[in-house]
C-alpha positions in Angstrom: 25.1 -4.4 -5.4 25.6 -5.3 -1.7 26.5 -1.6 -1.0 23.9 0.2 -3.2 20.7 -1.8 -2.9 20.2 -1.7 0.9 20.5 2.1 0.9 17.3 4.0 1.8 15.7 5.9 -1.1 16.4 9.2 0.8 20.1 8.3 1.0 20.3 7.0 -2.5 18.7 10.2 -3.9 21.2 12.3 -2.0 24.2 10.3 -3.4 22.8 10.5 -6.9 22.3 14.3 -6.7 25.8 14.8 -5.3 27.1 12.5 -8.0 28.7 10.1 -5.5 26.8 7.4 -7.5 25.6 7.5 -11.1 22.1 6.4 -12.1 23.7 3.8 -14.4 25.6 2.3 -11.4 22.4 2.3 -9.3 20.3 0.8 -12.1 22.9 -1.9 -12.8 23.0 -2.9 -9.2 19.3 -3.3 -8.9 19.0 -5.2 -12.2 21.6 -7.6 -11.0 19.8 -8.1 -7.7 16.5 -8.7 -9.5 18.1 -11.3 -11.7 19.4 -13.1 -8.7 16.4 -12.9 -6.3 13.3 -12.3 -8.3 13.0 -16.0 -9.5 12.5 -17.0 -5.9 9.8 -14.6 -5.0 8.2 -13.6 -8.3 7.6 -10.0 -7.3 8.5 -8.1 -10.5 6.5 -9.7 -13.3 7.4 -7.4 -16.3 11.0 -6.1 -16.5 12.3 -3.5 -19.0 16.0 -3.5 -18.4 17.1 -1.9 -21.7 14.7 1.0 -21.3 15.7 1.4 -17.7 19.4 1.6 -18.5 18.7 4.0 -21.4 16.7 6.3 -19.0 19.5 6.0 -16.4 22.1 7.2 -18.9 19.8 10.1 -19.8 19.4 10.9 -16.1 23.2 11.1 -15.7 23.6 13.3 -18.7 20.9 15.7 -17.4 22.7 16.0 -14.1 26.0 16.5 -15.9 24.5 19.4 -17.8 23.5 21.1 -14.6 19.7 20.7 -15.1 17.3 20.9 -12.2 16.3 17.4 -11.2 13.3 16.1 -9.2 13.4 14.6 -5.7 13.3 11.0 -7.1 16.0 11.6 -9.8 17.6 8.4 -10.9 15.7 6.1 -8.4 14.4 2.8 -9.9 10.7 2.2 -9.4 8.4 -0.7 -10.3 4.8 0.1 -10.8 1.8 -2.0 -9.6 0.4 -4.0 -12.5 -3.0 -2.3 -12.0 -1.5 1.0 -13.2 -1.3 1.6 -16.9 2.2 2.2 -18.2 2.8 3.6 -21.7 4.5 1.1 -23.9 4.8 -1.5 -21.1 2.5 -4.5 -20.7 -0.2 -4.0 -18.1 -2.2 -7.1 -17.4 -4.2 -6.2 -14.2 -3.4 -9.7 -13.2 -6.0 -11.0 -15.6 -6.0 -13.3 -18.6 -8.3 -10.9 -20.3 -5.5 -8.3 -20.5 -2.5 -10.6 -20.6 -1.2 -8.9 -23.8 -2.5 -5.3 -23.2 0.0 -2.5 -23.8 -1.4 0.9 -22.8 -0.7 4.1 -24.8 -0.7 6.4 -21.7 0.6 6.3 -18.2 -1.5 6.4 -15.1 -1.2 9.8 -13.2 0.8 8.3 -10.4 3.3 6.9 -12.9 3.4 10.3 -14.7 4.2 12.0 -11.4 6.9 9.6 -10.3 8.6 9.8 -13.6 8.2 13.5 -13.6 10.0 13.6 -10.3 12.9 11.7 -11.8 12.1 8.1 -11.0 13.1 5.5 -13.6 10.6 2.7 -14.4 12.3 -0.7 -14.1 9.2 -2.8 -14.5 5.8 -3.9 -13.0 4.9 -5.6 -9.7 2.6 -8.5 -9.3 -1.0 -8.2 -8.1 -4.1 -10.5 -7.8 -6.6 -10.2 -10.6 -8.0 -6.6 -10.6 -6.5 -6.3 -7.1 -9.2 -8.6 -5.7 -8.1 -10.0 -2.3 -5.0 -9.7 -0.1 -3.2 -12.7 -1.5 -1.1 -12.0 -4.6 -1.6 -14.7 -7.3 -3.0 -14.8 -10.8 -3.3 -16.9 -13.8 -0.9 -14.7 -15.8 2.2 -14.7 -13.6 1.5 -17.0 -10.7 2.1 -16.4 -7.0 4.3 -13.9 -5.3 6.1 -15.4 -2.2 6.9 -13.9 1.1 10.6 -13.1 1.4 10.6 -14.1 5.1 9.2 -17.5 4.4 8.8 -18.7 0.8 6.0 -21.0 1.7 3.8 -18.0 2.8 1.9 -15.3 1.0 3.3 -11.8 0.7 -0.3 -10.4 1.1 -1.9 -8.1 -1.4 -3.0 -6.6 -3.5 0.2 -4.6 -3.7 2.0 -7.8 -2.8 4.6 -7.7 -5.6 5.6 -4.2 -4.5 6.0 -5.2 -0.9 8.0 -8.3 -1.6 10.3 -6.4 -4.0 11.0 -3.8 -1.4 11.7 -6.4 1.3 14.2 -8.0 -1.0 15.9 -4.7 -1.8 15.1 -5.2 -5.5 13.7 -1.6 -5.7 14.2 1.4 -3.4 10.6 2.6 -3.7 7.2 1.5 -5.1 3.6 2.6 -5.6 0.3 0.8 -4.9 -3.4 1.2 -4.4 -5.6 0.5 -1.4 -9.3 -0.3 -1.3 -9.6 -2.7 1.6 -6.0 -2.7 2.8 -3.9 -3.3 -0.3 -1.1 -0.9 0.7 -1.2 -1.8 4.4 -1.7 -5.6 4.4 1.3 -6.5 2.2 3.5 -4.0 4.0 2.7 -5.7 7.3 3.3 -9.2 5.8 6.7 -8.2 4.3 8.1 -5.9 7.0 8.0 -2.7 5.0 5.9 0.5 5.1 2.7 1.3 3.2 0.6 4.4 3.5 -3.1 4.7 2.6 -3.6 8.5 2.3 -6.9 10.3 2.8 -9.0 10.2 -0.4 -7.9 12.9 -2.8 -4.4 13.3 -1.3 -2.9 11.3 -4.2 -5.2 11.9 -7.2 -6.3 8.8 -9.2 -6.5 8.8 -13.0 -7.7 7.0 -15.0 -10.7 5.8 -12.9 -14.2 4.5 -13.6 -15.3 5.9 -10.3 -13.6 9.3 -10.0 -16.0 10.5 -7.3 -15.6 7.4 -5.1 -13.3 7.7 -2.0 -13.1 3.9 -1.5 -9.9 3.1 -3.5 -6.8 5.4 -3.3 -3.3 5.3 -4.7 -0.3 5.7 -2.5 3.4 5.1 -1.7 5.3 2.1 -0.3 8.9 2.1 0.9 11.3 0.4 3.2 11.3 3.2 5.7 8.9 6.0 6.7 11.3 8.6 5.3 11.2 6.9 1.9 7.4 6.9 1.9 7.3 10.6 2.8 9.7 11.3 -0.1 7.4 9.6 -2.6 4.2 11.1 -1.1 5.6 14.6 -1.7 6.1 13.7 -5.3 2.7 12.2 -6.0 0.3 14.3 -4.0 -1.4 17.5 -5.0 -4.3 18.5 -7.3 -5.1 17.4 -10.8 -8.2 18.5 -12.8 -8.8 14.9 -14.0 -9.4 13.7 -10.4 -12.3 15.7 -8.9 -11.6 14.6 -5.3 -8.0 15.7 -5.4 -6.9 18.1 -2.6 -5.3 21.5 -3.5 -2.0 21.0 -1.6 1.0 18.9 -1.9 1.9 17.0 1.3 5.2 18.3 2.5 6.7 15.6 4.7 10.4 15.0 3.9 13.5 15.8 5.8 13.2 17.8 9.0 9.4 18.1 8.6 9.2 14.5 9.9 10.7 15.6 13.3 8.2 16.1 16.1 8.0 15.9 19.9 5.1 13.6 20.9 5.1 14.4 24.6 1.5 14.5 25.9 0.0 13.3 22.7 -3.2 11.2 23.3 -3.5 8.0 21.4 -6.2 5.3 21.5 -4.8 1.8 21.8 -7.1 -0.9 20.2 -6.1 -4.5 20.3 -9.1 -5.8 18.3 -11.0 -2.8 17.0 -14.1 -3.5 19.1 -14.2 -7.3 19.0 -12.8 -8.5 15.7 -11.1 -11.9 15.9 -7.3 -11.7 15.9 -4.6 -14.4 15.8 -2.8 -14.3 19.1 0.6 -14.2 17.3 -0.4 -10.8 16.0 -1.8 -9.4 19.2 1.2 -10.7 21.3 3.6 -8.8 19.1 1.3 -5.7 19.0 0.8 -5.5 22.8 4.5 -5.7 23.4 5.0 -2.4 21.6 2.7 -0.3 23.8 5.7 0.7 25.9 7.4 2.2 22.8 4.7 4.9 22.5 4.7 5.5 26.2 8.5 5.9 26.1 8.2 8.7 23.6 5.8 10.6 25.8 2.4 9.6 24.4 -0.6 9.2 26.7 -1.8 5.8 25.7 -5.4 4.9 26.6 -7.4 1.8 25.7 -10.3 3.0 23.6 -12.4 1.8 20.6 -14.1 3.9 18.0 -17.7 2.9 17.2 -17.5 1.5 13.7 -20.8 -0.3 13.7 -22.0 -0.5 10.1 -18.5 -0.4 8.6 -18.8 -4.0 7.3 -22.1 -3.3 5.4 -20.8 0.0 4.0 -17.6 -1.5 2.7 -19.2 -4.6 1.1 -21.9 -2.6 -0.6 -19.6 0.0 -2.0 -17.0 -2.5 -3.0 -19.6 -4.6 -4.8 -20.9 -1.5 -6.6 -17.4 -0.5 -7.7 -16.6 -4.0 -8.9 -19.7 -4.1 -11.0 -19.0 -0.6 -12.3 -15.4 -1.3 -13.2 -15.5 -4.9 -14.4 -19.1 -5.8 -15.0 -18.8 -5.2 -18.7 -16.1 -8.0 -18.8 -18.2 -10.6 -17.1 -20.6 -11.7 -19.8 -18.0 -12.5 -22.4 -15.1 -13.6 -20.1 -16.7 -15.4 -17.2 -14.5 -18.5 -17.6 -11.3 -16.3 -17.7 -12.1 -14.5 -14.4 -11.4 -15.9 -11.0 -14.3 -17.0 -8.8 -14.0 -14.2 -6.3 -14.0 -11.5 -9.0 -17.2 -13.1 -10.5 -18.8 -13.2 -7.1 -18.0 -9.6 -6.3 -19.4 -8.4 -9.7 -22.5 -10.4 -9.2 -23.0 -9.0 -5.7 -22.9 -5.5 -7.3 -25.6 -6.5 -9.8 -27.8 -7.7 -7.0 -27.7 -4.4 -5.1 -30.9 -2.5 -4.8 -31.3 1.3 -4.6 -32.3 0.9 -1.0 -29.2 -1.0 -0.1 -26.9 1.6 -1.7 -28.8 4.5 0.0 -28.6 2.8 3.4 -24.9 2.2 2.9 -24.3 5.9 2.1 -26.3 7.0 5.1 -24.2 4.7 7.3 -21.0 6.0 5.7 -21.9 9.5 6.6 -22.7 8.5 10.2 -19.4 6.6 10.4 -17.4 9.6 9.3 -18.8 11.7 12.0 -18.4 9.1 14.7 -14.8 8.7 13.7 -14.3 12.5 13.5 -15.6 12.9 17.1 -13.5 10.0 18.3 -10.4 11.6 16.7 -11.1 14.9 18.3 -10.3 13.3 21.7 -7.4 11.2 20.4 -5.0 12.4 17.8 -4.1 8.9 16.7 -5.6 5.4 16.8 -3.2 2.5 17.0 -4.2 -1.1 16.1 -2.7 -4.2 14.4 -2.6 -3.9 10.6 -3.8 -7.4 10.0 -5.8 -10.0 11.9 -3.5 -12.9 11.0 0.2 -13.3 10.2 1.3 -14.4 6.7 -0.4 -17.7 5.8 0.3 -20.6 3.5 0.6 -19.6 -0.1 -1.6 -22.4 -1.3 -4.5 -21.0 0.8 -6.3 -18.4 -1.3 -7.8 -16.6 1.6 -8.5 -17.0 5.4 -11.7 -18.8 6.2 -11.5 -18.7 10.0 -9.7 -16.9 12.8 -9.6 -18.3 16.4 -12.5 -20.6 15.6 -14.6 -17.8 14.1 -15.7 -18.8 10.6 -15.6 -16.0 8.0 -18.3 -15.7 5.3 -16.4 -14.1 2.4 -12.9 -13.9 0.9 -12.4 -10.4 2.3 -13.7 -10.8 5.9 -10.2 -11.4 7.3 -9.2 -7.9 6.2 -11.6 -6.0 8.4 -8.9 -4.5 10.5 -7.9 -2.6 7.4 -11.2 -2.0 5.5 -13.1 -0.7 8.6 -10.5 2.1 8.6 -11.0 2.5 4.8 -14.7 3.5 5.2 -13.8 6.3 7.8 -11.7 8.1 5.1 -8.9 8.6 7.6 -5.2 8.2 6.6 -3.5 5.1 7.9 0.0 3.7 7.7 1.4 0.2 8.4 4.9 0.0 9.9 6.9 -3.0 11.0 6.0 -4.1 14.5 8.2 -7.1 15.0 7.9 -10.8 14.3 6.1 -13.9 15.5 8.0 -16.7 17.2 8.2 -18.3 13.7 9.9 -15.2 12.3 6.9 -13.9 10.3 6.5 -10.1 10.1 3.7 -8.3 12.0 2.5 -4.8 11.1 1.3 -2.0 13.3 -1.3 0.5 11.9 -1.4 4.1 12.8 -4.6 6.0 11.9 -4.6 9.8 12.0 -7.0 12.7 11.7 -8.7 13.4 8.4 -6.0 14.7 5.9 -3.3 14.7 8.5 -0.8 12.5 6.6 2.1 14.5 8.0 1.1 13.6 11.6 0.8 10.0 10.7 4.2 10.0 9.1 5.8 11.8 12.0 4.5 9.3 14.6 5.4 6.3 12.4 8.9 7.6 12.0 9.4 8.0 15.7 8.1 4.5 16.3 10.2 3.1 13.5 13.4 4.6 15.0 12.6 3.5 18.5 11.9 -0.1 17.4 14.7 -0.5 14.8 13.2 -3.7 13.3 13.9 -3.0 9.6 17.3 -4.5 9.6 16.1 -8.0 10.5 
C-alpha cells in the first residue's frame, strides 16, 4: 500500500500496462488504504469493493489476452455522488434520493470506464452540489486531510479529500461556481474547470447552459491531463460539446514560456481576500518570472459578473430542483430552498438583462485575453475554515449577503466561459493549503495545463 498508493496516475497506468503491477494488486492496496483512512475524513461515501475487485480481475485477464486497453486501464476511480452510476447508489447528497439506484451511468462515468478505469465507489458532495462546504444529511461532513477540524471545500469535496489522502489516484467532479477548483485549493490537489462543451454533460436538465461543467481532478497536472483526454470530445446528447478531444498528456505538456505575457491579479478588481491567502499567492510571483513569463499587474473588467451568475444559478436551480420543492421542502437544506425560490422570483426582464451582461462579459474577457495569454489569481478568497461553519459570512470585515458570495474569485471566472485550473500554491502559517488559479483563453485547456505543469514542477509542493 505504501508503495502503490502515492504513485501518480500516469506512473501507475504505465506500470499496469507493462504488467509490473496487476490491477488486483493496485485495487487491493487502495481498498486497504480506504479502510484505514476514510473513517477519519469521510470522503468516499459508497464503496463497492467486491465489484471493484471483480473488475480488476477482468482487467488483468484482458491484458493477459493481449487486448488493446484504454489510457486509464486498471486505475481505481470514485465518482462524485452527483453523477448517476448504474447499479450503485446515487444520492445527490439529498435525503430525497438516499435510496436511489440509477439504471444508467452518466456520460463522464461511461467515458472513464470506457477508458479502462474501475469504479471503486462514490465521493461525498453537499446536497445537489449547493455550496463549497461538503456536508449533507445522508452522509455527514467530509473533513480536510490537512486539518480534520476544517472543511475540505466543495462541492467536489469528497473527491479532493480522497485524492489528498491517496485513497484514489484520480477523480471526477463538476463545477458551477468553483466546485472543481475550490476543493482542489483546500486540499492541495489539482482541479480543472474546462471551457463549456469540452467535457460533454449528460444527463442534464439544462443541456444548452454553459454554467455548470464536468471535469477532472487529480494529484498532479499530468494526472488531470490524462483524465481530460479520456473524457473530452463530442457526444450527440450534449449539444454544446466540442468536436475535438483535448490531447494533453505526455510530451504535449512540455512548453517554453519565455516571453509569455500573464496578468497578475491579487484580488480580481477589489474582492475581499484573507491576507493568509494573498500572502502565499504573492510569494509565488517570482516563480512565473523565473520561467520567463512577463508578469504584469492587470485586472479584467468583470463588472456585472455577480448579477449574471446569481440570476443564471437561480434559474438553473429552479429548473433542476423546483419540482422537488413543494413535496419535499422539509427534506431540503435551507440554502437549496432559498436558491430555488430565488429562481421562481425571477422576471423575464432580469433573465434578459443577465444574458445581455453575459454577452458583454464574454467580449470584455476575450479582449483582455488577447493582450494576456493567462490570468493568474488566488483560487479562493479564504483558506479552509471550521467545519461547523456552513459558509463564510464575512471576509476582512466585509459582510457577505448570501451563502455563495465568498466564492466570487471562482464564479466570476465561470461566467466568462474561460478554462481555469487550481494548482497547489503553498500553505498558510497554520499549514492550511492555498490554491493558485490559472485562467486561459477560450478553449485553450492545453495551454492552461502546460503553464500549470511548469508552475507545479517549479514549486514542488505536492509532497508536503
